[in-house]
N, C-alpha and C positions, 0 to 999 in steps of 0.2 A: 527487578531493577526498575528504577523510575525513569520517566521521560525527562530529558534535560530541560531546565527552566526556559532556555531560549526558544523552545518550541511550544511553549504554553499557549501562545495565541492560536495555534491550530486546534486546540481542545477547549475552546471558550465555553462550551456548553456542558462541561462536566467538571467534577472536582478532581483536579490533576494529582492531588496528594494520594488519592486511592487508585490512580491509574498505573498499572504495572505493565511494562512492555512485554513481559513473557506471558503473564496471565491473560492479557487482553490483546494478543498479537493480531488477530484478524481485524479488530477495530482500529488499532494503531496503524497497521499497514494500509488499510482502506483509506483512512483519513489522510495519511501522508501522501499516498499516490494521487488522491483526488485534489488536495489543496497545498501540498508542500512545495517549497522552493528547492533550489539546488543543494543548499546546505543540509536541509533536513532529509532530502533524498539520499545524499551521501551517507548520512548517519543510518538511514534505513538499511542500506546495503551492507553496512558493517555489523548491524545487529541481527539481521535475518538472512537466511539462505535464499537463493533464487527459487528453490522448490517451495519454500514457505510463502514467498511472495506470489508465485504463480498459483499456488493453492488458493490464496485469498482472492486473486484476480478471477479465478474460475468459480468461486463459490459465494463471493460477497454480493449482497443486495444493495450495498451502500456506494457502489461505484457507477458512474455514468457510463453509457455505452462508448463515448469517445475516449474516456480514460482507459477502459478495458482494451479497446483497439490499439491505443497508443502503446500501452505497456506490453501487450502481446507482441507487437511489432518490434519493440526494443529487446525483449527478453527471449523470444523464441527463435529457433534457427530459421533462416530465410525460407519463406514460403509456408512454413507451418502455421503461422499466425493467420494466414488467409484461408486455410482449409476450414470449412465449416463456419465461416465468418457470419453466415446468416443466423447462427445459433448463439452468437455473442450476446 
């Protein structure tokens, strides 16, 4: 499936015609978590499971430390996000 046209501005540096949100999920998730607004974040959670999003948070090299910390606090059970936070 393709990324909705209204989110094209988040992917200014690539050809969005070839961007498929299933084939390029780690890239899409990373970019949206790093730069997305409320509307695109809502779309993200409709398209991907929390486990897919957490996997990207834990493995992506395209996320800033502050973005990783924020989304771990939002998505992980209370306290779990802080364990091992020096490894983030």
